[in-house]
VEXDREN-2710 file (C-alpha; in Angstrom, 1 decimal):
% VEXDREN-2710
k/r/px/py/pz
1/MET/-57.9/80.3/-58.6
2/ASN/-54.4/81.6/-57.5
3/SER/-52.9/84.9/-58.6
4/LEU/-50.6/83.4/-61.3
5/GLU/-53.5/81.4/-62.8
6/THR/-55.7/84.5/-62.8
7/LEU/-53.0/86.5/-64.6
8/LYS/-52.5/83.8/-67.1
9/ALA/-56.3/83.7/-67.8
10/PHE/-56.3/87.4/-68.4
11/ARG/-53.2/87.2/-70.6
12/VAL/-54.8/84.6/-72.8
13/PHE/-58.0/86.7/-73.0
14/ALA/-55.9/89.8/-73.8
15/ASP/-54.2/87.9/-76.6
16/THR/-57.4/86.8/-78.2
17/LEU/-59.9/89.4/-77.1
18/ASN/-62.5/86.7/-77.5
19/PHE/-64.0/84.9/-74.5
20/THR/-64.9/81.7/-76.5
21/HIS/-61.4/81.3/-77.9
22/ALA/-59.7/82.2/-74.7
23/ALA/-61.9/79.8/-72.7
24/GLU/-61.0/76.9/-75.1
25/ARG/-57.3/77.5/-74.7
26/LEU/-57.6/77.6/-70.9
27/HIS/-60.0/74.6/-70.8
28/LEU/-62.6/76.6/-69.0
29/SER/-66.2/77.4/-69.7
30/GLN/-66.9/80.8/-71.2
31/PRO/-69.1/81.9/-68.2
32/ALA/-66.3/80.8/-65.8
33/LEU/-63.7/82.8/-67.6
34/HIS/-66.0/85.8/-67.9
35/THR/-66.7/85.7/-64.2
36/ARG/-63.0/85.5/-63.3
37/ILE/-62.1/88.5/-65.4
38/GLN/-65.0/90.5/-64.0
39/GLU/-63.8/89.6/-60.4
40/LEU/-60.3/90.6/-61.4
41/SER/-61.5/93.9/-62.7
42/LYS/-63.5/94.5/-59.6
43/SER/-60.6/93.6/-57.3
44/LEU/-58.3/96.1/-59.1
45/GLY/-61.0/98.8/-59.3
46/SER/-60.3/99.3/-63.0
47/GLN/-62.2/98.5/-66.2
48/LEU/-60.0/96.2/-68.2
49/TYR/-61.8/96.1/-71.5
50/ILE/-64.6/97.8/-73.4
51/LYS/-66.8/96.8/-76.3
52/GLN/-66.4/98.7/-79.6
53/GLY/-69.2/97.6/-81.8
54/ARG/-68.8/93.9/-82.1
55/GLN/-65.1/94.0/-81.0
56/LEU/-63.6/93.9/-77.6
57/GLN/-60.7/96.3/-76.8
58/LEU/-58.4/96.6/-73.8
59/THR/-58.4/99.8/-71.8
60/VAL/-55.1/101.5/-70.9
61/GLN/-55.3/99.7/-67.6
62/GLY/-56.0/96.4/-69.4
63/GLN/-53.0/96.9/-71.6
64/LYS/-50.8/97.5/-68.6
65/LEU/-52.1/94.5/-66.8
66/ALA/-51.7/92.3/-69.9
67/ALA/-48.0/93.4/-70.3
68/PHE/-47.5/92.7/-66.6
69/ALA/-49.0/89.3/-66.9
70/ARG/-46.8/88.4/-69.9
71/GLU/-43.7/89.7/-68.0
72/ILE/-44.5/87.5/-65.0
73/GLU/-44.9/84.4/-67.2
74/VAL/-41.6/85.1/-69.0
75/ARG/-39.8/85.7/-65.7
76/PHE/-41.2/82.5/-64.3
77/GLN/-40.1/80.5/-67.4
78/ASP/-36.6/82.0/-67.3
79/PHE/-36.3/81.2/-63.6
80/ARG/-37.1/77.5/-64.1
81/ARG/-33.8/76.2/-65.1
82/ASP/-35.2/72.7/-65.9
83/GLN/-37.4/74.1/-68.7
84/PRO/-36.3/75.5/-72.0
85/ASP/-36.6/79.3/-72.3
86/GLN/-39.4/80.8/-74.3
87/PRO/-38.1/81.8/-77.7
88/LEU/-36.8/85.3/-78.1
89/ARG/-39.6/87.5/-79.5
90/LEU/-38.3/90.2/-81.8
91/ALA/-40.6/92.8/-83.4
92/ALA/-39.6/94.8/-86.5
93/GLY/-41.0/96.0/-89.8
94/GLN/-40.6/94.1/-93.0
95/GLY/-37.9/96.5/-94.3
96/ALA/-35.8/96.1/-91.2
97/TYR/-35.9/92.3/-91.5
98/LEU/-35.1/92.4/-95.2
99/TYR/-32.3/95.0/-95.2
100/LEU/-31.0/95.7/-91.6
101/LEU/-31.2/92.7/-89.3
102/GLY/-29.6/90.0/-91.4
103/PRO/-26.1/90.1/-89.9
104/ALA/-27.3/90.0/-86.3
105/LEU/-29.9/87.3/-87.0
106/LYS/-27.2/85.1/-88.6
107/GLN/-25.2/85.3/-85.3
108/LEU/-28.2/84.4/-83.2
109/LYS/-27.9/80.8/-82.0
110/GLU/-31.2/80.6/-80.0
111/PRO/-34.7/80.0/-81.2
112/ALA/-36.6/83.2/-82.0
113/GLN/-40.1/84.4/-83.0
114/LEU/-39.9/87.1/-85.6
115/LEU/-42.9/89.3/-85.3
116/LEU/-44.1/92.3/-87.4
117/GLY/-44.4/95.2/-85.1
118/GLY/-42.5/97.9/-83.3
119/ALA/-42.2/99.8/-80.0
120/GLU/-45.8/99.2/-79.0
121/SER/-45.2/95.4/-79.2
122/VAL/-42.6/95.8/-76.4
123/ARG/-44.7/98.2/-74.3
124/ILE/-47.6/95.7/-74.1
125/GLY/-45.4/92.7/-73.7
126/HIS/-45.9/90.9/-77.1
127/ALA/-42.2/91.2/-77.9
128/ASP/-39.0/91.1/-75.8
129/LEU/-37.4/93.8/-78.0
130/ALA/-38.0/95.7/-81.2
131/VAL/-36.2/97.5/-83.9
132/GLY/-37.8/100.5/-85.5
133/PRO/-38.0/104.3/-85.7
134/ARG/-38.1/106.2/-82.4
135/PRO/-41.7/106.1/-81.1
136/ALA/-43.5/109.3/-80.1
137/ASP/-44.3/107.7/-76.7
138/THR/-41.2/106.3/-75.0
139/THR/-42.9/105.6/-71.6
140/HIS/-41.6/102.3/-70.0
141/LEU/-39.1/101.8/-72.9
142/GLU/-35.3/101.8/-73.1
143/LEU/-34.0/103.0/-76.5
144/HIS/-30.5/102.6/-78.1
145/ALA/-29.6/104.4/-81.3
146/PHE/-29.1/101.7/-84.0
147/GLN/-28.8/103.0/-87.6
148/LYS/-29.8/106.3/-89.3
149/ILE/-31.3/105.7/-92.7
150/GLY/-31.6/108.4/-95.4
151/GLN/-34.3/108.9/-97.9
152/VAL/-33.9/108.4/-101.7
153/LEU/-36.1/108.9/-104.8
154/LEU/-36.4/105.9/-107.1
155/LEU/-36.7/106.8/-110.7
156/PRO/-35.9/105.3/-114.1
157/LYS/-32.3/105.8/-115.3
158/ASP/-33.5/107.8/-118.3
159/HIS/-35.7/110.1/-116.2
160/PRO/-34.7/113.8/-116.5
161/LEU/-34.1/114.1/-112.8
162/GLY/-31.5/111.3/-113.0
163/LYS/-29.2/113.8/-114.7
164/LYS/-29.2/116.2/-111.8
165/ARG/-26.2/115.9/-109.4
166/HIS/-28.2/116.8/-106.3
167/LEU/-31.9/116.6/-105.9
168/LYS/-33.9/119.1/-103.8
169/LEU/-37.4/118.7/-102.4
170/LYS/-38.7/121.2/-104.9
171/ASP/-37.7/118.8/-107.7
172/CYS/-40.5/116.5/-106.5
173/ARG/-43.3/118.9/-107.3
174/ASP/-46.1/117.3/-109.3
175/LEU/-44.4/113.9/-109.4
176/GLN/-46.5/110.8/-109.6
177/LEU/-45.5/109.0/-106.4
178/ILE/-46.3/105.6/-104.9
179/VAL/-46.8/106.4/-101.2
180/PRO/-48.0/104.6/-98.0
181/PRO/-51.6/105.1/-96.7
182/ALA/-52.3/108.4/-95.1
183/ASP/-52.1/107.1/-91.5
184/ARG/-48.5/105.8/-91.9
185/PRO/-45.5/107.8/-90.5
186/GLN/-43.7/107.8/-93.9
187/ARG/-46.7/109.3/-95.6
188/LYS/-47.1/112.0/-92.9
189/LEU/-43.4/112.9/-93.4
190/LEU/-43.8/113.2/-97.1
191/ASP/-47.0/115.2/-96.9
192/SER/-45.3/117.7/-94.5
193/ALA/-42.0/118.0/-96.3
194/LEU/-42.8/117.8/-100.1
195/PRO/-44.3/120.3/-102.4
196/PRO/-47.6/119.2/-103.9
197/TYR/-47.3/115.8/-105.6
198/GLN/-49.7/113.3/-107.2
199/VAL/-50.6/110.0/-105.6
200/ALA/-50.1/107.3/-108.2
201/ALA/-50.8/104.4/-105.8
202/GLU/-50.8/103.6/-102.1
203/ALA/-48.8/100.6/-100.9
204/ILE/-48.0/99.1/-97.5
205/GLY/-44.4/97.8/-97.2
206/TRP/-41.2/98.5/-99.1
207/GLU/-41.4/95.3/-101.2
208/LEU/-44.8/96.1/-102.6
209/THR/-43.7/99.7/-103.2
210/LEU/-40.6/98.5/-105.1
211/HIS/-42.8/96.1/-107.1
212/PHE/-45.1/98.9/-108.2
213/VAL/-42.1/101.1/-109.1
214/SER/-40.7/98.3/-111.2
215/LEU/-44.1/98.1/-113.0
216/GLY/-43.8/101.7/-114.0
217/MET/-46.8/102.8/-111.9
218/GLY/-44.9/105.8/-110.5
219/LEU/-41.9/106.9/-108.6
220/ALA/-41.3/106.5/-104.9
221/ILE/-39.4/107.9/-102.0
222/VAL/-38.1/105.1/-99.8
223/ASN/-35.5/104.3/-97.2
224/SER/-32.0/104.2/-98.6
225/PHE/-31.6/100.6/-97.6
226/CYS/-34.1/99.6/-100.3
227/PRO/-32.4/98.3/-103.4
228/PRO/-33.6/100.0/-106.6
229/PRO/-35.2/97.7/-109.2
230/PRO/-33.3/96.9/-112.4
231/GLY/-33.2/100.0/-114.6
232/PHE/-33.8/102.4/-111.8
233/LEU/-31.7/104.9/-109.8
234/ALA/-31.8/105.8/-106.2
235/LYS/-31.1/109.6/-105.8
236/PRO/-30.6/110.9/-102.3
237/LEU/-32.9/113.6/-100.9
238/ALA/-30.6/115.3/-98.4
239/GLU/-33.3/117.8/-97.4
240/LEU/-35.5/115.0/-96.0
241/PRO/-34.6/114.1/-92.4
242/GLY/-33.1/110.6/-92.0
243/ILE/-34.9/108.0/-89.9
244/GLN/-33.1/107.0/-86.8
245/TYR/-33.8/103.3/-86.1
246/GLN/-33.7/102.2/-82.5
247/VAL/-33.2/99.0/-80.6
248/ILE/-36.1/99.1/-78.1
249/LEU/-36.3/97.2/-74.8
250/PRO/-38.6/97.3/-71.9
251/GLN/-37.4/99.5/-69.0
252/ALA/-38.5/96.8/-66.5
253/TYR/-37.5/93.2/-66.9
254/GLN/-35.2/92.4/-69.8
255/ARG/-34.8/88.8/-70.7
256/PRO/-31.1/87.6/-71.1
257/ALA/-31.9/86.6/-74.7
258/ALA/-33.2/90.1/-75.4
259/ARG/-30.1/91.7/-74.0
260/LYS/-27.9/89.4/-76.0
261/MET/-29.8/90.2/-79.2
262/ALA/-29.5/93.9/-78.4
263/GLN/-25.8/93.6/-78.1
264/LEU/-25.5/91.8/-81.4
265/LEU/-27.6/94.4/-83.1
266/LEU/-25.6/97.3/-81.7
267/LYS/-22.3/95.7/-82.7
268/ALA/-23.5/94.9/-86.3
END
């Protein structure tokens, strides 16, 4: 098995983290695939995956190798002029797709895969570029400032706070808020900045949050690009730091389609 085929085999395994499914895609037997990946691991002197309970998980070295394997495949496809390029793979959050990326996507004339994800999708090679908040770890990434988004409190038009000209964080004390789960960046920001508040519900994604707000389940602090539901106001919270969205590219090989999309985004 040559080096390119070995890398492809590992890339398929890394995508599935399942020897049976990967072997089926590669038209290999499961023992043959397992042997090849073990030989690859031995030749590199690095453990490429570990078992966590019933699940397989890539090690840091495995993630790096998977990203390298995907990059090599993309470079090879882009080099072959007689073959159509692989579609552009863009990763972003639901809110960014709904409220930020529309103008640039309308101008894109090439096929694209629109994935849910962020900076990590670029780092491990699942996406060619991403749009999202600045990641804590910028290793191997190239970042360009895109748009800075403020934070607003959604509340009914007849709510007492709606009469205030300027809201302060102290005004949020004891409010019933719809918030993301505890492990999400927005929740961590709220927990660190707000006075004590009550959790009315937890929701993943701005659309679900807006839906719960419209049902009267509670108030919510959301990115300023979110349109308030009918009958609600969006009151800015200037004391909360804005979120700087970034266009995120790999530092190494950047596909021409990714650079073109980045230019469209930064001009939008």
